[in-house]
C-alpha positions in Angstrom: 81.1 158.1 112.6 77.5 157.3 112.6 76.6 154.9 115.4 74.6 152.5 113.3 76.9 152.4 110.3 79.5 149.6 110.5 82.5 151.1 108.8 84.9 148.9 106.8 88.6 148.7 107.2 91.1 146.9 105.0 94.6 146.4 106.4 97.2 145.8 103.7 100.6 144.4 104.4 103.4 142.2 103.3 103.3 139.8 106.2 101.0 138.8 109.0 101.3 136.5 112.1 100.8 133.6 112.4 100.9 133.0 108.7 104.1 134.7 107.5 106.5 136.6 109.8 109.9 138.1 109.7 109.4 140.9 112.2 107.2 143.1 114.3 105.1 144.2 111.3 103.6 140.8 111.2 102.7 140.9 114.9 100.8 144.2 114.5 98.8 143.1 111.4 98.2 139.8 113.1 96.8 141.2 116.4 95.2 144.6 115.6 92.2 143.3 113.5 90.5 141.4 116.3 90.6 144.5 118.6 89.2 146.7 115.8 86.4 144.2 115.3 85.7 144.3 119.0 85.2 148.1 118.6 82.6 147.5 115.9 84.6 147.9 112.7 84.3 145.3 109.9 88.1 144.8 109.6 89.7 142.5 107.0 93.3 141.9 105.9 94.9 141.5 102.5 98.4 140.1 102.0 100.4 138.0 99.6 99.8 134.3 99.5 103.3 133.4 100.4 104.5 129.8 99.9 104.9 129.5 103.7 101.1 130.3 104.0 100.2 127.9 101.2 102.1 125.0 102.8 100.6 125.5 106.3 97.1 126.8 105.6 96.3 125.8 102.1 93.6 123.3 103.0 91.7 126.1 104.7 91.7 128.5 101.8 88.7 129.2 99.5 89.3 130.3 95.9 87.3 133.5 95.1 88.4 134.5 91.7 91.3 134.9 89.3 92.2 137.5 86.7 95.2 139.2 85.1 96.8 142.6 85.6 99.2 144.5 83.5 102.7 144.9 85.0 104.8 146.7 82.5 104.5 144.9 79.2 103.5 141.7 80.9 100.1 140.3 81.8 100.4 138.6 85.2 98.1 136.1 86.8 96.3 137.1 90.1 94.5 134.5 92.2 92.4 135.9 95.0 91.9 133.5 97.9 90.0 133.8 101.1 90.9 132.4 104.5 88.8 132.8 107.6 90.9 132.3 110.7 89.9 133.0 114.3 86.8 134.8 112.9 88.9 137.2 110.8 88.7 137.4 107.0 92.0 137.4 105.2 92.3 137.9 101.4 95.4 136.3 99.8 96.9 137.5 96.6 98.3 134.4 94.8 101.1 134.4 92.2 103.7 131.7 92.3 106.3 133.8 90.5 106.2 136.6 93.0 105.3 134.8 96.2 106.5 131.3 95.8 109.9 132.2 97.3 111.2 134.6 99.9 108.8 137.1 101.5 111.2 139.8 100.5 113.3 139.2 97.4 115.6 142.2 97.8 116.6 144.9 95.2 114.6 145.5 92.1 113.1 142.0 92.3 111.4 143.1 95.5 110.3 146.4 94.0 108.6 144.4 91.2 107.3 141.9 93.7 105.4 144.6 95.6 104.5 146.8 92.7 102.6 143.7 91.5 101.1 143.2 94.9 99.9 146.8 95.0 98.3 146.6 91.5 96.7 143.2 92.4 95.3 144.6 95.6 93.7 147.5 93.8 92.1 145.3 91.2 91.1 142.6 93.7 89.2 145.0 95.9 87.1 146.0 92.8 86.0 142.3 92.4 84.8 141.5 95.8 81.7 142.5 97.8 83.7 144.6 100.2 84.3 148.3 99.7 86.5 149.6 102.4 86.0 153.1 103.9 89.6 153.0 105.2 92.6 151.3 103.5 95.4 151.0 106.1 98.8 150.5 104.4 102.0 149.4 106.1 105.6 150.2 105.2 107.0 150.9 101.8 105.9 147.7 100.2 102.3 149.1 100.1 103.5 152.8 99.7 102.3 153.1 96.1 98.7 152.2 96.9 97.6 155.7 98.2 99.2 157.1 95.1 97.4 154.8 92.7 94.1 155.3 94.6 94.3 159.1 94.0 95.6 159.0 90.5 94.3 155.9 88.7 91.3 154.8 90.7 89.5 158.0 91.2 86.4 156.9 89.3 85.9 153.5 90.8 83.9 152.3 93.8 87.0 153.2 95.8 86.8 156.9 95.1 85.6 157.8 98.6 88.1 155.5 100.4 90.5 157.1 102.8 94.1 155.9 103.4 96.2 155.6 106.5 99.9 154.8 106.1 101.9 153.3 109.0 105.7 153.7 109.1 107.2 150.8 111.0 110.8 151.8 110.2 112.0 154.9 108.3 115.2 153.2 107.3 113.5 151.1 104.6 111.8 153.2 101.9 111.8 151.3 98.6 114.0 153.4 96.3 114.1 152.7 92.5 114.7 154.5 89.3 111.7 156.4 88.0 111.8 154.5 84.8 111.5 151.2 86.7 108.4 152.4 88.6 106.8 154.2 85.6 107.0 151.1 83.4 105.7 148.7 86.1 102.7 150.8 87.3 102.1 153.1 84.3 103.0 156.2 86.3 102.8 159.5 84.4 106.1 161.4 84.1 104.5 164.5 85.7 105.0 162.7 89.1 108.8 162.4 88.7 109.5 165.5 90.8 110.2 166.4 94.4 106.6 167.3 95.1 105.5 163.7 94.4 107.6 160.6 94.1 111.1 161.8 93.5 113.7 162.0 96.3 117.4 162.3 95.7 117.2 161.1 92.1 115.0 158.1 92.9 111.3 157.2 92.8 110.6 156.4 96.5 107.7 154.2 97.4 107.5 155.5 100.9 107.5 159.1 99.8 104.6 158.3 97.6 102.6 157.2 100.7 103.8 160.2 102.7 102.5 162.6 100.0 99.3 160.9 99.0 98.0 159.2 102.2 95.2 161.0 104.1 96.8 160.3 107.5 100.3 159.1 108.4 101.2 157.4 111.7 104.1 155.6 113.2 104.4 153.2 116.0 105.2 155.4 118.9 104.7 159.1 119.8 108.4 159.7 120.4 109.3 158.2 117.1 106.7 160.4 115.4 108.7 163.4 116.7 112.1 161.9 116.0 111.4 161.3 112.4 111.0 165.0 111.8 114.8 165.2 112.4 117.3 164.4 109.7 119.1 161.8 111.8 116.1 159.6 112.0 114.2 160.5 108.8 116.7 159.2 106.2 115.9 162.2 103.9 112.2 162.4 104.5 112.3 165.1 107.2 111.0 167.7 104.8 107.7 166.0 103.8 107.2 164.7 107.4 107.5 168.3 108.8 105.2 169.7 106.1 102.6 167.1 107.0 103.1 167.2 110.8 99.4 167.9 111.4 98.6 164.6 109.7 101.3 162.6 111.5 100.5 160.8 114.8 102.3 158.2 116.9 100.5 155.1 118.2 102.4 152.7 120.3 102.1 149.0 119.3 100.7 146.6 121.8 101.5 142.9 122.5 99.3 139.9 122.5 98.6 139.6 126.2 97.1 136.2 125.8 100.2 134.8 124.2 102.5 136.5 126.6 101.0 135.7 129.9 103.2 134.2 132.7 100.2 132.8 134.4 99.2 130.6 131.5 102.1 130.5 129.0 102.5 126.9 127.8 106.0 127.5 126.7 107.5 128.3 130.1 108.3 125.7 132.8 106.7 127.4 135.8 103.8 129.8 135.9 103.8 132.9 138.1 102.0 136.2 138.7 102.5 139.6 140.1 101.0 138.3 143.4 103.2 135.1 143.4 106.6 135.5 141.9 108.0 132.2 143.1 107.8 130.6 139.7 110.2 133.2 138.3 113.1 131.8 140.2 112.1 128.2 139.2 112.1 129.3 135.5 115.6 130.7 136.1 116.8 127.3 137.5 115.2 125.5 134.5 116.8 127.8 132.0 120.2 127.4 133.6 119.8 123.6 133.4 118.5 123.6 129.9 121.3 125.8 128.5 124.0 124.1 130.6 124.9 127.2 132.6 126.8 126.9 135.9 125.8 130.0 137.8 123.8 129.9 141.0 120.3 131.0 140.1 119.6 132.3 143.6 122.5 134.7 143.8 123.4 135.5 140.2 121.3 138.0 138.2 120.6 137.0 134.6 120.5 139.6 131.8 118.5 138.4 128.8 118.5 139.5 125.2 116.2 138.4 122.4 116.9 140.4 119.3 118.0 140.6 115.7 121.8 141.1 115.8 122.0 144.4 113.9 123.7 147.7 114.6 120.3 149.3 115.1 119.9 147.3 118.3 122.9 148.7 120.1 125.2 145.7 120.0 128.2 148.0 119.4 127.7 149.3 122.9 127.4 145.9 124.4 130.5 144.6 122.7 132.5 147.7 123.9 131.8 147.0 127.6 131.0 143.3 127.6 133.9 142.3 129.9 133.0 145.1 132.3 129.4 143.8 132.5 130.6 140.3 133.2 132.8 141.6 136.0 129.6 142.4 137.9 128.9 138.7 138.6 126.1 138.3 136.1 125.0 135.7 133.6 124.0 136.6 130.1 121.6 134.7 127.8 121.3 135.9 124.2 118.9 134.6 121.5 119.2 136.0 118.0 120.9 136.1 114.6 121.9 138.6 112.1 125.2 140.4 111.3 128.0 137.7 111.2 130.4 139.9 113.1 128.0 140.1 116.1 127.2 136.4 115.9 131.0 135.7 115.9 131.5 138.0 118.9 128.8 136.3 121.0 130.0 132.8 120.2 133.4 133.9 121.4 132.0 135.3 124.6 130.2 132.0 125.3 133.6 130.2 125.1 135.4 132.9 127.1 132.7 132.8 129.9 131.6 129.2 129.6 128.8 128.4 132.1 128.0 132.1 132.5 127.2 133.2 128.9 124.8 131.4 126.5 124.7 132.6 122.9 122.0 130.8 121.0 122.5 132.0 117.4 119.2 131.5 115.6 115.6 131.7 116.7 113.4 129.5 118.9 110.1 130.8 120.0 109.8 128.6 123.1 113.3 129.6 124.2 112.4 133.3 123.7 109.5 132.9 126.1 111.7 131.1 128.6 114.3 133.9 128.5 111.7 136.5 129.1 110.3 134.5 132.1 113.7 133.6 133.6 115.8 136.7 133.3 116.1 139.4 135.9 116.9 142.2 133.5 116.4 142.6 129.7 119.0 144.6 127.8 117.9 146.6 124.7 120.1 149.6 124.1 118.9 150.5 120.6 120.4 153.2 118.5 116.8 153.9 117.3 113.6 151.9 117.9 110.3 152.9 116.2 108.4 151.0 118.8 109.9 147.8 120.1 108.0 144.8 121.4 110.6 143.0 123.4 110.7 145.6 126.2 106.9 145.2 126.6 107.1 141.5 126.7 109.9 141.6 129.3 107.7 143.9 131.5 104.9 141.4 131.3 107.2 138.7 132.7 108.6 140.9 135.5 112.0 141.1 133.7 113.0 144.8 134.1 114.2 146.4 130.9 117.4 148.4 130.4 116.9 150.6 127.4 118.1 153.7 125.6 115.6 156.6 125.6 114.5 156.5 122.0 111.3 155.9 120.1 108.9 153.4 121.7 111.4 152.5 124.3 111.1 156.0 125.8 107.3 155.8 125.7 107.0 152.4 127.4 110.0 152.2 129.9 110.2 154.8 132.6 113.4 155.1 134.7 113.3 153.9 138.3 113.9 156.7 140.8 115.3 155.3 144.0 114.2 158.3 146.0 110.5 158.4 144.9 110.1 154.7 143.9 108.6 155.7 140.5 109.4 153.9 137.3 109.3 150.4 135.7 112.8 149.9 134.4 116.1 151.6 133.7 117.1 154.0 131.0 120.0 156.1 129.6 119.9 158.9 127.1 123.2 159.1 125.1 124.3 156.4 122.7 127.4 155.7 124.8 128.7 152.4 126.0 129.8 153.7 129.4 126.5 155.5 130.0 124.9 152.2 129.4 127.3 150.4 131.7 126.6 152.7 134.6 122.8 152.0 134.2 123.5 148.3 134.0 125.4 148.6 137.3 122.6 150.6 138.9 120.0 148.1 137.7 122.0 145.2 139.1 122.2 146.9 142.5 118.5 147.8 142.5 117.2 144.3 141.8 119.3 142.9 144.6 117.4 145.2 147.0 114.4 143.0 148.1 112.3 146.1 148.9 112.9 147.6 145.5 112.2 144.3 143.7 108.9 143.8 145.6 107.7 147.2 144.2 109.2 147.1 140.7 108.4 143.6 139.5 104.6 143.6 140.3 104.4 147.2 138.8 106.1 146.1 135.6 103.8 143.0 135.2 100.7 145.2 135.7 101.6 147.6 132.9 98.8 147.6 130.2 100.6 147.3 126.9 97.8 145.4 125.3 96.5 146.1 121.8 93.2 147.2 123.3 94.7 150.7 123.9 96.4 150.8 120.5 93.2 149.7 118.7 91.2 152.5 120.3 93.7 155.1 119.1 93.5 153.6 115.5 89.8 153.7 115.8 89.9 157.4 116.7 92.4 158.0 113.8 90.0 156.3 111.3 87.0 158.3 112.7 88.9 161.6 112.0 88.7 160.7 108.3 85.1 159.6 108.1 
């Protein structure tokens, strides 16, 4: 990359913090741009103008232009809005029919929703005074963009733009009939074969990106290797192996300004690696707030902040929950999801009243308080592309217990009692009793004052900021320019 040429990057995604968020994708798109700008890239973001954004930020938005696009037989309105927030430029694609309701409509409605978004993005870029050198797409909702760029927009100002596609979770791919996709996006029938869009009888949005993107990345080096295997790839192992030289893993970071125990306004008592006294005070405050009866000075707390899904390893926790409670611990859980898991944890709260708190739902302030107050953080995922919770827990000196998969393996290193190395606790097999043994080992370790005095400050000093991630994305972009 020429030193004096400011290159332009456009990040495309379905959600972005703090405007609209359902998961970790929003955190990445919300945090990465400012770090790329600090590296000298003119970085902007384009996303749907969801109703939740309109309601909270509508007064700050500037209308740039409006036009129509063809989607199947219909001509659909596109409003292009601009929002400058914290010195970052966001373009918002407005259409009340597609973005006036849920962020993700589900089923074919969602396929149409994001087929429209993709077409609108392509046309919108042509109408503004910003021509990206790199278009960075995220997850299947943007998967058709690299395909359209190389098949229908070859002779526009975007003809030299390169694409990067980030896989945040292989499980979700955007599978629809070819006829559905053909009619919406005017896709030529020659692409309905296994070399292009077709996979197992469906047109696959993610596969389109895997075939047509210039570079592919996912959100940790270990996950980049795992998704070459059938167990993790959900049918995409063939294309991922064939493009392995173009596939890289870059671990996500966390916002170290938001998650800072020395300044966090959402926790009761601040603390640092040099002075951990506030951690016990937070534990006392959490016990009082959640009406828990354990003794904060003598009882370890295991925290969990998670979506309640099978991916997150809750089957393992359910299998040995009573055995864990027999170790004289308290458990505080925050999350929602599968009704069977919600019901189980409500039941455990009643069975172990005063020692278990199951907060079914989400509360951001409570999440921060759990990270700050807990001694251990349990995250035994079946698979985990990156994971953010384990990095946040490290930041607050709450030692993670994780299964060695994906980003968990890359960020949590097992404590070795003989050498003193490590920053948490890990197990390999997806097995409840393997997890239980590691939980017991972790509980014994944190009650050893000498081990605590080494492990907690080390965990808090881990650099999981987006500064490192952004530099790797910068290098990835440079490899294409």
